[in-house]
LUMLOMAR-256383 format. One line per 4 residues: number of its first residue (from 1); their letters; for each residue x, y, z of C-alpha. Coordinates in nm, 3 decimals. Each point is the difference from the previous one (the first is absolute). Layout:
<rs>
NUM> A> X:Y:Z; ... $
</rs>
This chain:
<rs>
1> MVSP> -3.257:11.353:-17.690; -0.062:0.163:-0.337; -0.302:0.224:-0.029; -0.255:-0.112:-0.260 $
5> RQRS> 0.049:0.334:-0.174; 0.350:-0.118:-0.096; -0.108:-0.337:-0.144; 0.067:-0.084:-0.363 $
9> LFDR> -0.295:-0.024:-0.236; -0.010:-0.381:0.016; 0.131:-0.079:0.346; -0.026:-0.373:0.074 $
13> EIVF> -0.189:0.076:0.322; -0.267:0.166:-0.215; 0.011:-0.221:-0.312; -0.051:-0.339:0.169 $
17> PAIR> -0.308:0.106:0.199; -0.125:0.173:-0.318; 0.022:-0.329:-0.193; -0.207:-0.168:0.271 $
21> DSFV> -0.251:0.285:0.001; -0.032:-0.023:-0.379; -0.163:-0.341:0.042; -0.210:0.114:0.296 $
25> KLDP> -0.138:0.282:-0.214; -0.134:-0.252:-0.252; -0.308:-0.013:0.221; -0.286:0.110:-0.233 $
29> RVQL> -0.129:0.231:0.273; 0.329:0.189:-0.019; 0.016:-0.003:-0.380; -0.355:0.131:-0.026 $
33> KNPV> 0.133:0.337:0.119; 0.200:0.016:-0.324; -0.249:-0.077:-0.283; 0.271:-0.026:-0.268 $
37> MFVV> 0.201:-0.266:0.183; -0.318:-0.175:0.114; -0.092:-0.053:-0.367; 0.351:-0.139:-0.064 $
41> EVGA> -0.035:-0.241:0.294; -0.340:-0.119:-0.123; 0.157:-0.051:-0.343; 0.281:-0.205:0.155 $
45> VASL> -0.251:-0.225:0.177; -0.208:-0.040:-0.317; 0.313:-0.087:-0.201; 0.088:-0.275:0.247 $
49> LYAS> -0.352:-0.140:-0.021; 0.018:-0.013:-0.380; 0.347:-0.155:0.024; -0.139:-0.283:0.216 $
53> HDVR> -0.278:-0.047:-0.256; 0.248:-0.016:-0.290; 0.236:-0.244:0.173; -0.186:-0.292:-0.156 $
57> NGQA> 0.071:0.140:-0.347; 0.367:0.057:0.074; -0.039:0.372:-0.072; 0.032:0.138:0.354 $
61> GFDV> 0.355:0.135:-0.034; -0.096:0.335:-0.150; -0.287:0.048:0.248; 0.225:-0.084:0.296 $
65> AISL> 0.272:0.237:-0.123; -0.250:0.286:-0.039; -0.150:-0.072:0.342; 0.340:-0.013:0.171 $
69> WLWF> 0.103:0.335:-0.147; -0.332:0.153:0.102; 0.066:-0.118:0.356; 0.348:0.152:-0.023 $
73> TVLF> -0.159:0.329:-0.114; -0.217:0.010:0.312; 0.288:-0.109:0.225; 0.233:0.264:-0.142 $
77> ANFA> -0.264:0.269:0.061; -0.047:-0.130:0.356; 0.379:-0.002:0.045; 0.026:0.366:-0.104 $
81> EAVA> -0.261:0.099:0.258; 0.150:-0.228:0.267; 0.351:0.146:-0.046; -0.138:0.353:0.033 $
85> EGRG> -0.196:-0.103:0.310; 0.301:-0.187:0.137; 0.206:0.318:0.021; -0.273:0.158:0.214 $
89> KAQA> -0.032:-0.313:0.213; 0.376:-0.006:0.052; -0.022:0.357:0.125; -0.289:-0.097:0.229 $
93> DFLR> 0.200:-0.294:0.141; 0.296:0.231:0.052; -0.224:0.237:0.197; -0.153:-0.281:0.204 $
97> RTKS> 0.347:-0.098:0.117; 0.051:0.353:0.129; -0.308:-0.037:0.218; 0.054:-0.144:0.344 $
101> DTYA> -0.140:0.052:0.345; 0.227:0.234:0.191; -0.023:0.160:0.340; -0.095:0.363:0.043 $
105> RRLI> 0.031:0.242:0.292; -0.350:0.139:0.043; -0.046:0.313:0.209; -0.272:-0.011:0.265 $
109> ADGP> -0.128:0.341:0.110; -0.067:-0.090:0.364; 0.279:-0.116:0.220; 0.342:0.097:0.126 $
113> SSGL> 0.206:0.236:-0.212; 0.238:-0.157:-0.244; 0.160:0.314:-0.129; -0.274:0.092:-0.248 $
117> GQAR> -0.250:0.196:0.198; -0.232:-0.207:0.218; 0.037:-0.326:-0.192; 0.143:-0.344:0.050 $
121> EERV> 0.107:-0.261:-0.251; -0.131:-0.351:-0.044; 0.148:-0.263:-0.231; -0.262:-0.146:-0.235 $
125> ISSS> 0.003:-0.211:-0.315; -0.060:0.192:-0.324; -0.315:-0.198:-0.091; -0.174:0.144:0.307 $
129> LRQG> 0.050:0.362:-0.105; -0.302:0.204:-0.106; -0.062:0.340:-0.158; 0.075:0.281:0.243 $
133> DRIV> 0.263:-0.185:0.206; 0.309:0.206:0.076; 0.328:-0.186:-0.055; 0.355:0.099:0.089 $
137> AETN> 0.289:-0.129:-0.215; 0.373:0.052:0.047; 0.323:-0.104:-0.168; -0.018:-0.353:-0.153 $
141> DIIA> -0.371:-0.038:0.080; -0.226:-0.141:-0.272; -0.293:0.233:-0.068; -0.287:-0.231:0.088 $
145> ADGE> -0.285:0.162:-0.193; -0.085:0.275:-0.246; -0.030:0.337:0.165; 0.079:0.370:0.013 $
149> IVEG> 0.274:0.150:0.216; -0.128:0.243:0.261; 0.326:0.057:0.185; 0.367:-0.006:-0.094 $
153> AATV> 0.197:-0.083:-0.312; 0.201:-0.304:-0.105; 0.188:-0.157:-0.288; -0.187:-0.306:-0.124 $
157> DESA> 0.106:-0.297:-0.213; -0.287:-0.060:-0.247; 0.179:-0.255:-0.218; -0.257:-0.267:0.091 $
161> ITGE> -0.260:0.206:-0.186; 0.190:0.200:-0.261; 0.302:-0.222:-0.062; 0.225:0.304:0.051 $
165> SAPV> 0.267:-0.035:0.269; 0.054:0.373:0.053; -0.171:0.114:0.323; -0.260:0.277:-0.004 $
169> IREA> -0.100:0.259:0.258; -0.349:-0.015:0.147; -0.113:0.273:0.235; -0.299:0.150:0.174 $
173> GGDR> -0.169:0.287:-0.179; 0.009:0.071:-0.370; -0.063:-0.261:-0.265; 0.266:-0.258:0.090 $
177> SSVT> -0.168:-0.128:0.313; -0.121:-0.336:-0.129; 0.166:-0.327:0.106; -0.068:-0.349:-0.135 $
181> GGTR> -0.018:-0.323:0.195; 0.299:-0.230:-0.056; 0.255:0.280:-0.037; 0.277:0.055:0.256 $
185> VLSD> 0.106:0.305:0.203; 0.375:0.055:-0.042; 0.048:0.292:0.236; -0.177:0.228:0.248 $
189> RIVF> -0.345:-0.037:0.151; -0.351:0.057:-0.132; -0.355:-0.032:0.126; -0.262:-0.087:-0.260 $
193> VVRA> -0.373:-0.061:-0.007; -0.118:-0.324:-0.163; -0.218:0.068:-0.308; -0.087:-0.355:-0.114 $
197> NPGE> -0.150:-0.305:0.169; 0.152:-0.347:-0.060; -0.075:-0.120:-0.355; -0.045:0.359:-0.121 $
201> SFID> 0.364:0.107:-0.005; 0.183:0.135:-0.300; 0.181:-0.331:-0.054; -0.332:-0.188:0.015 $
205> RMIS> -0.143:0.234:-0.264; 0.310:-0.043:-0.216; -0.023:-0.380:0.017; -0.363:0.014:-0.105 $
209> LVEG> 0.060:0.243:-0.283; 0.314:-0.141:-0.162; -0.141:-0.350:-0.046; -0.115:-0.034:-0.357 $
213> AKRQ> -0.310:-0.196:0.104; -0.134:0.312:0.170; 0.038:0.214:-0.314; -0.313:0.142:-0.153 $
217> KTPN> -0.018:0.072:-0.371; 0.027:0.363:-0.103; -0.275:0.170:-0.205; 0.213:-0.002:-0.317 $
221> EIAL> 0.087:-0.364:0.054; -0.367:-0.087:0.050; -0.090:0.189:-0.319; 0.270:-0.185:-0.196 $
225> SILL> -0.115:-0.333:0.146; -0.354:0.074:-0.119; 0.133:0.085:-0.347; 0.201:-0.324:-0.015 $
229> AGLT> -0.304:-0.198:0.118; -0.210:0.166:-0.271; 0.255:-0.085:-0.271; 0.013:-0.357:0.126 $
233> IIFV> -0.379:-0.037:-0.024; 0.003:0.142:-0.355; 0.268:-0.245:-0.110; -0.178:-0.293:0.166 $
237> IAVA> -0.309:0.081:-0.207; 0.208:0.051:-0.317; 0.183:-0.333:0.037; -0.324:-0.182:0.084 $
241> TLAP> -0.144:0.109:-0.336; 0.298:-0.136:-0.197; -0.108:-0.365:0.029; -0.339:0.039:-0.172 $
245> FSLY> 0.155:0.245:-0.249; 0.263:-0.260:-0.091; -0.270:-0.251:-0.098; -0.038:0.182:-0.330 $
249> AGAV> 0.367:-0.053:-0.074; -0.012:-0.367:0.089; 0.289:0.034:0.248; -0.120:0.037:0.357 $
253> PSVV> 0.292:0.064:0.238; 0.021:-0.211:0.313; -0.114:0.141:0.334; 0.361:0.001:0.123 $
257> VLIA> 0.106:0.211:-0.298; -0.287:0.242:0.070; 0.113:0.020:0.364; 0.354:0.075:-0.117 $
261> LLVC> -0.130:0.273:-0.228; -0.206:0.152:0.281; 0.296:0.008:0.239; 0.217:0.168:-0.264 $
265> LIPT> -0.270:0.256:-0.077; -0.071:0.115:0.356; 0.253:0.234:0.169; 0.166:-0.266:0.217 $
269> TIGG> 0.331:0.186:0.037; -0.141:0.304:0.181; -0.266:-0.219:0.164; 0.273:-0.212:0.155 $
273> LLSA> 0.219:0.294:0.106; -0.258:0.261:0.104; -0.014:-0.092:0.368; 0.379:-0.034:0.023 $
277> IGIA> 0.047:0.350:-0.146; -0.222:0.155:0.269; 0.160:-0.192:0.287; 0.350:0.080:-0.128 $
281> GMDR> -0.090:0.370:-0.014; -0.080:0.001:0.370; 0.319:-0.197:0.066; 0.212:0.256:-0.189 $
285> VLQR> -0.145:0.270:0.225; 0.084:-0.213:0.303; 0.357:-0.043:-0.123; 0.029:0.376:0.036 $
289> NVLA> -0.110:-0.033:0.363; -0.346:0.136:-0.075; -0.300:-0.193:0.128; -0.299:0.038:-0.233 $
293> MSGR> -0.333:-0.060:0.170; -0.149:-0.118:-0.330; 0.079:-0.053:-0.366; -0.241:0.284:-0.068 $
297> AVEA> 0.246:0.244:0.160; 0.292:-0.122:-0.216; -0.211:0.021:-0.314; -0.126:0.347:0.091 $
301> AGDV> 0.361:0.112:0.044; 0.058:-0.081:-0.366; -0.287:0.229:-0.103; 0.091:0.295:0.225 $
305> DTLL> -0.028:0.345:-0.160; 0.086:0.223:0.297; 0.264:-0.062:0.265; -0.015:0.194:0.328 $
309> LDKT> 0.320:0.009:0.205; 0.076:0.161:0.333; 0.292:0.238:-0.019; 0.166:-0.087:0.330 $
313> GTIT> 0.161:-0.343:-0.004; -0.106:-0.068:-0.359; 0.137:0.275:-0.220; 0.232:0.131:0.270 $
317> LGNR> 0.203:-0.198:0.251; -0.246:0.089:0.275; 0.247:0.078:0.277; -0.072:0.372:0.013 $
321> QATE> 0.224:0.178:0.245; -0.035:0.342:0.161; 0.285:0.217:-0.124; -0.096:0.352:0.106 $
325> IILA> -0.225:0.189:0.242; -0.078:0.353:-0.121; -0.119:0.257:0.256; -0.289:0.239:-0.049 $
329> AGVD> 0.065:0.371:0.057; 0.032:0.093:0.367; 0.011:-0.361:0.126; 0.273:-0.104:0.242 $
333> GRDA> 0.206:-0.280:-0.150; 0.025:-0.201:0.319; -0.378:0.015:0.050; -0.073:-0.107:-0.359 $
337> HRAA> 0.247:-0.288:0.013; -0.140:-0.117:0.332; -0.354:0.018:-0.145; 0.111:-0.211:-0.300 $
341> YMAS> 0.158:-0.250:0.240; -0.309:-0.027:0.224; -0.244:-0.017:-0.294; 0.197:-0.293:-0.148 $
345> LADE> 0.092:-0.188:0.315; -0.296:-0.238:-0.025; 0.030:-0.031:-0.380; 0.145:-0.346:-0.069 $
349> TPEG> 0.032:0.051:-0.376; 0.351:0.035:-0.148; -0.079:0.364:-0.082; -0.111:0.068:0.357 $
353> RSIV> 0.312:-0.157:0.148; 0.221:0.198:-0.239; -0.163:0.325:0.121; 0.070:-0.102:0.361 $
357> TLAA> 0.363:-0.074:-0.089; 0.040:0.334:-0.181; -0.183:0.217:0.255; 0.137:-0.144:0.326 $
361> PLAG> 0.352:0.151:-0.009; -0.134:0.329:-0.140; -0.238:0.017:0.296; 0.280:-0.081:0.245 $
365> IDPS> -0.135:-0.351:0.066; 0.231:-0.299:0.020; -0.142:-0.245:-0.263; 0.146:-0.296:0.191 $
369> TKGK> -0.237:0.073:0.289; -0.319:-0.141:-0.146; -0.242:0.277:0.081; -0.355:-0.071:0.107 $
373> LPAD> -0.313:0.208:-0.019; -0.175:0.085:0.325; -0.255:-0.260:0.103; -0.288:0.248:-0.034 $
377> ATIV> 0.096:0.104:-0.357; -0.241:-0.100:-0.278; 0.166:-0.146:-0.307; -0.161:0.084:-0.333 $
381> PFSA> 0.107:-0.277:-0.242; 0.048:0.056:-0.369; -0.308:-0.067:-0.211; -0.037:-0.019:-0.377 $
385> YTRM> -0.310:0.211:0.044; 0.154:0.285:0.205; 0.355:-0.040:-0.140; 0.133:0.132:0.333 $
389> SGVD> 0.129:-0.131:0.330; 0.100:0.163:0.325; -0.065:0.025:0.371; -0.227:0.196:0.237 $
393> FPGG> 0.123:0.100:0.347; -0.266:0.067:0.268; 0.013:0.366:0.088; 0.284:0.039:-0.249 $
397> PSLR> 0.057:0.028:-0.371; -0.138:-0.217:-0.276; 0.261:-0.095:-0.260; -0.060:-0.121:-0.355 $
401> KGAP> 0.221:-0.093:-0.293; -0.113:-0.118:-0.340; -0.099:0.098:-0.353; 0.010:0.379:-0.044 $
405> DAVR> -0.363:0.042:-0.105; -0.122:-0.225:0.284; 0.206:0.184:0.264; -0.113:0.340:-0.126 $
409> AWVA> -0.362:-0.110:0.018; 0.055:-0.128:0.356; 0.161:0.329:0.104; -0.294:0.193:-0.146 $
413> SQPS> -0.241:-0.217:0.201; 0.165:0.086:0.333; -0.129:0.281:0.226; 0.120:0.333:-0.145 $
417> GTMS> 0.158:-0.192:-0.286; 0.013:0.121:-0.360; 0.110:-0.156:-0.326; 0.372:0.074:-0.001 $
421> NELV> 0.227:0.043:-0.301; 0.309:-0.039:0.217; 0.293:-0.178:-0.168; -0.181:-0.032:-0.335 $
425> GDVE> 0.320:0.073:-0.190; 0.199:-0.260:0.195; -0.268:-0.263:-0.052; 0.005:0.063:-0.376 $
429> RIAR> 0.380:-0.008:-0.007; 0.011:-0.339:0.173; -0.273:-0.137:-0.226; 0.164:0.122:-0.321 $
433> AGGT> 0.320:-0.174:0.104; -0.195:-0.328:0.019; -0.009:-0.005:0.380; -0.303:-0.035:0.224 $
437> PLLL> -0.079:0.310:0.211; -0.177:-0.029:0.336; -0.125:0.291:0.207; 0.035:0.014:0.377 $
441> AENN> -0.263:0.184:0.200; -0.054:0.092:0.364; -0.358:0.093:0.089; -0.108:0.275:-0.239 $
445> RIIG> 0.331:0.076:-0.170; 0.244:-0.166:-0.238; 0.347:-0.012:0.151; 0.206:-0.189:-0.256 $
449> AIAL> 0.034:-0.218:-0.307; 0.169:-0.341:-0.015; 0.166:-0.124:-0.320; -0.011:-0.375:-0.073 $
453> RDIL> 0.213:-0.141:-0.278; -0.055:-0.318:-0.196; 0.193:-0.163:-0.284; -0.142:-0.130:-0.325 $
457> KPNM> 0.052:-0.374:-0.049; 0.245:-0.091:-0.278; -0.128:-0.080:-0.351; -0.356:0.113:0.075 $
461> KERF> -0.019:0.210:-0.316; 0.093:-0.304:-0.211; -0.262:-0.212:0.175; -0.270:0.257:-0.066 $
465> DRLR> 0.111:0.010:-0.363; -0.057:-0.377:-0.013; -0.349:0.044:0.139; -0.073:0.274:-0.251 $
469> AMGI> 0.108:-0.238:-0.277; -0.258:-0.246:0.133; -0.267:0.266:-0.032; -0.031:0.046:0.377 $
473> RTVM> -0.050:0.344:0.153; 0.185:0.057:0.329; -0.128:0.226:0.279; 0.207:0.088:0.305 $
477> ITGD> -0.196:0.040:0.324; 0.146:0.209:0.280; -0.103:0.201:0.301; 0.250:0.267:-0.103 $
481> NPLT> -0.109:0.340:-0.125; -0.038:0.050:-0.377; 0.340:0.170:-0.038; 0.193:-0.291:0.154 $
485> ASAI> -0.215:-0.254:-0.183; 0.059:0.176:-0.330; 0.377:0.004:0.050; 0.017:-0.372:0.084 $
489> ARES> -0.241:-0.090:-0.283; 0.211:0.193:-0.249; 0.323:-0.161:0.119; -0.137:-0.356:0.014 $
493> GVDD> -0.189:0.014:-0.331; -0.351:-0.096:0.116; -0.290:0.107:-0.220; -0.203:0.174:0.271 $
497> FLAE> -0.016:0.053:0.376; -0.253:0.043:0.279; 0.127:0.238:0.270; -0.125:0.048:0.357 $
501> ATPE> -0.167:-0.338:-0.033; -0.245:-0.125:0.261; -0.185:-0.336:0.007; -0.302:0.177:-0.152 $
505> TKMA> 0.195:0.154:-0.288; 0.169:-0.334:-0.075; -0.338:-0.170:-0.015; -0.141:0.278:-0.218 $
509> LIKR> 0.292:-0.033:-0.243; -0.040:-0.378:-0.028; -0.375:0.024:-0.054; 0.049:0.273:-0.260 $
513> EQTA> 0.244:-0.217:-0.194; -0.228:-0.305:0.025; -0.302:0.200:-0.113; 0.199:0.089:-0.312 $
517> GRLV> 0.034:-0.373:-0.071; 0.358:-0.043:0.123; 0.140:-0.274:0.223; 0.193:0.140:0.296 $
521> AMTG> 0.285:-0.147:0.204; 0.154:0.147:0.313; 0.233:-0.082:0.287; -0.045:0.078:0.366 $
525> DGTN> 0.108:-0.106:0.346; -0.194:0.211:0.252; -0.345:-0.022:0.151; -0.087:0.322:-0.181 $
529> DAPA> 0.081:-0.177:-0.331; -0.247:-0.284:0.065; -0.310:0.159:-0.161; 0.192:0.086:-0.318 $
533> LAQA> 0.163:-0.345:-0.014; -0.343:-0.160:0.024; -0.141:0.227:-0.273; 0.289:-0.051:-0.245 $
537> DVGL> -0.019:-0.282:-0.254; 0.348:-0.107:0.111; 0.096:0.089:0.357; 0.356:-0.097:0.101 $
541> AMNS> 0.040:0.018:0.378; 0.337:-0.011:0.175; 0.064:-0.292:0.236; 0.170:0.243:0.239 $
545> GTQA> -0.313:0.217:0.005; -0.307:-0.009:0.215; -0.243:-0.292:0.019; -0.275:0.221:-0.142 $
549> AKEA> 0.202:0.070:-0.314; 0.084:-0.368:-0.054; -0.362:-0.102:0.036; -0.118:0.273:-0.239 $
553> GNMV> 0.243:-0.078:-0.284; -0.029:-0.294:-0.238; 0.378:-0.048:-0.006; 0.262:0.010:0.276 $
557> DLDS> 0.369:0.069:-0.068; 0.206:-0.204:0.245; 0.307:0.217:-0.069; -0.198:0.319:0.069 $
561> DPTK> 0.143:0.167:-0.312; -0.261:0.241:-0.141; 0.169:0.007:-0.342; -0.077:-0.372:-0.029 $
565> LIEV> -0.336:0.103:-0.145; 0.180:0.077:-0.325; 0.123:-0.362:-0.016; -0.346:-0.130:0.085 $
569> VEVG> -0.146:0.195:-0.293; 0.261:-0.155:-0.230; -0.084:-0.351:0.129; -0.370:0.067:-0.060 $
573> KQLL> 0.069:0.113:-0.355; 0.222:-0.304:-0.054; -0.287:-0.224:0.115; -0.242:0.156:-0.247 $
577> MTRG> 0.257:-0.016:-0.282; 0.079:-0.364:0.072; -0.365:-0.097:-0.007; -0.057:0.195:-0.321 $
581> ALTT> 0.312:-0.137:-0.169; -0.079:-0.364:0.076; -0.365:0.047:-0.101; 0.119:0.139:-0.334 $
585> FSIA> 0.246:-0.287:-0.041; -0.263:-0.261:0.093; -0.255:0.120:-0.253; 0.264:0.050:-0.272 $
589> NDVA> 0.151:-0.347:0.034; -0.341:-0.156:-0.063; 0.032:0.121:-0.360; 0.297:-0.227:-0.068 $
593> KYFA> -0.179:-0.296:0.156; -0.290:0.050:-0.244; 0.245:-0.048:-0.288; 0.116:-0.325:0.158 $
597> ILPA> -0.330:-0.166:0.091; -0.259:0.122:-0.253; 0.189:-0.123:-0.309; 0.063:-0.332:0.177 $
601> MFMT> -0.372:-0.041:0.069; -0.141:0.090:-0.340; 0.281:-0.042:-0.253; -0.131:-0.340:-0.112 $
605> AYPA> -0.354:0.128:-0.056; 0.113:0.337:-0.134; 0.334:-0.039:-0.183; 0.013:0.377:-0.054 $
609> MDAL> 0.066:0.039:0.374; 0.348:-0.140:-0.061; 0.093:0.357:-0.085; -0.048:0.087:0.368 $
613> NIMR> 0.246:-0.268:0.106; 0.284:0.251:-0.027; 0.199:-0.179:0.271; -0.001:-0.319:-0.212 $
617> LATP> -0.058:-0.225:0.299; 0.061:-0.370:-0.058; -0.345:-0.151:0.057; -0.341:0.112:0.129 $
621> ASAI> 0.067:-0.191:0.323; 0.339:0.163:0.058; -0.145:0.344:-0.082; -0.270:-0.031:0.263 $
625> LSAI> 0.232:-0.156:0.258; 0.271:0.262:-0.063; -0.249:0.281:0.058; -0.125:-0.157:0.324 $
629> IFNA> 0.356:-0.059:0.128; 0.099:0.360:-0.081; -0.319:0.122:0.170; 0.112:-0.172:0.322 $
633> IIII> 0.371:0.081:0.006; -0.050:0.370:-0.082; -0.170:0.038:0.340; 0.298:-0.144:0.186 $
637> ALIP> 0.237:0.207:-0.217; -0.179:0.324:0.091; -0.012:-0.061:0.378; 0.325:0.196:0.064 $
641> LALR> -0.137:0.297:-0.193; -0.333:-0.019:0.187; 0.178:-0.008:0.337; 0.271:0.258:-0.072 $
645> GVRY> -0.224:0.226:-0.204; 0.059:0.179:-0.327; 0.289:0.244:0.023; -0.138:0.343:0.078 $
649> RPRG> 0.141:0.331:-0.123; -0.172:0.338:0.043; -0.155:0.083:-0.337; -0.322:0.132:-0.142 $
653> ANAV> -0.302:-0.221:-0.063; 0.049:0.009:-0.379; 0.355:-0.134:0.028; -0.112:-0.278:0.236 $
657> LREN> -0.284:-0.098:-0.235; 0.230:-0.001:-0.302; 0.254:-0.224:0.173; -0.276:-0.229:0.127 $
661> VLVY> -0.133:-0.052:-0.353; 0.340:-0.040:-0.165; 0.167:-0.222:0.262; -0.283:-0.204:0.147 $
665> GLGG> -0.251:0.024:-0.283; 0.238:-0.071:-0.288; 0.211:-0.225:0.220; -0.312:-0.190:0.103 $
669> IIVP> -0.058:-0.084:-0.367; 0.361:-0.084:-0.097; 0.106:-0.208:0.304; -0.272:-0.267:-0.039 $
673> FIGI> 0.086:-0.048:-0.370; 0.360:-0.073:0.099; -0.094:-0.205:0.307; -0.265:-0.217:-0.166 $
677> KAID> 0.228:-0.072:-0.299; 0.286:-0.095:0.235; -0.224:-0.236:0.197; -0.126:-0.155:-0.325 $
681> LILV> 0.358:-0.069:-0.109; 0.070:-0.166:0.333; -0.310:-0.219:-0.036; 0.115:-0.098:-0.348 $
685> ALHL> 0.345:-0.088:0.132; -0.159:-0.215:0.270; -0.236:-0.162:-0.252; -0.308:0.124:0.188 $
689> TGAH> -0.182:0.153:-0.297; -0.210:-0.289:-0.111; -0.240:-0.015:0.294; -0.372:-0.006:-0.068 $
693> A> -0.159:0.342:-0.033 $
</rs>
């Protein structure tokens, strides 16, 4: 089965339902939401009524032709919206097929042991699972509900959600602990806690969000709709005054001709495509495996001024590995290596496991014998607030490893402890080389430094240059010390950095930028990122991250690629450019239609107006009909552009404005002249120019 993301623009499974929906949307209650097209529909009805009245005089042909093309105008606008919605509905149907009731192995705390503490398993259907249930899943098991892994690690096939066949690793601890219902365990064993009740799962939310009918208009789209409605009202009043004005000339145009003039005056092109542009923007984000919670988020991405990116996993590869343990003066090597091993034994992050792997043989410990901490030891987990982790032994030492300033402060807070400058030179050396230094402490003394190395992702400098060309300022956020942060920032090409970041400093930075009138976007995947994701104008959460992060963000990246935010910004800018370009084209092409209809209406009464008939159209009837036909077919012709979007290239605002005016402004004037003249020639060839006008 082909994923909807791979469908062609006009797939038959989308087009045929869209044709049906085009007629369904003729309901006046639906059209009333789009004032421009509502006026066109009313005009089509009025034209038919006048045609039935003129049947007795044998003059209904022109009225019927105008009415039919007005109906086509409305249908083509409905078709554009229905095609855009159809792509979302196809995605929703695709997701519904991935949903099915499966069986889960729920752990019950009381009962005979089943190998996982004092717990037994019971087999239950997935629809009976509730938040807080503990589920065990092994090789080939379907993960029955959304949750977070609390024990173990496994490779998981997430192709049902992301469309990517490559398996991913999900593990307890860190920020890759989230699992999604409907995915499959390929190897190993995990225990996870259910985080969503039936009907509230990630797939359920996706189905609800990707359907076009659920889409809410964005603020800019609402503002443009109000502008278009205002222009429509003005032109209705203007056209209504033409009939009494024409009495003085002795040539009063028919009501059908006035309706035709009104439809050509109002901005029907953008009115018919506006909704499709917004829906297609969300769909383009979805094609990149990013789920936008609202059109507002996509639109905001196009206006972003400041982009905040985590260093680890975004600018660098994120698989930092321990490469060196440096001893403090007078410290026994075996003791320091054993302390590093014990302090990291409960640390399930990749960095923690790399320290265990490095320290075990140096401490004389066989790494194949999976060591365990004593049952009475107290594990101190890593926190974004303390930026340390470690372990406390009753009646024995307390061990800590973490950011140098945090560990020094902890040492100073211990009995008989003082602020130590031990290993300052080594910490600076590691940082200047672009590594991440950690300090290792035992009670009230620093006993060593640990060097972590990370690698810059390829082509990051070029990507930041692209953002700079868009006028976007990039800020790297890291928990590293300023020396390390400065080295990575310099190498990667970001504009600024925030070192030794905590949730509070992230929030403060975002608020400071917003207070200065800037729109801020950021990525995150951990619980500690949730407040900042919620505060940012665009918060892109990783699907592999914690539930808290996904709920706080207004976008979720199914591929869990933090650099995807750069693509999201480009899609947002493309959405804004597409809307602006087609609005410019719509207003500009009205100019050519004036030259077609106004001379046709008043040339008899005012012969001097023949000078405006620069297209030299055959007859007044063919001029009016040609303009109405062009007005309809230009909507259908622009649907591919509305759905694909205007091609986006990183440039300054002045260059974008200049191109918009030259291509879509000037083009919007020239194309109708050519199109209307061509249609008039066809009408002449078919002998359809003599109809009553």
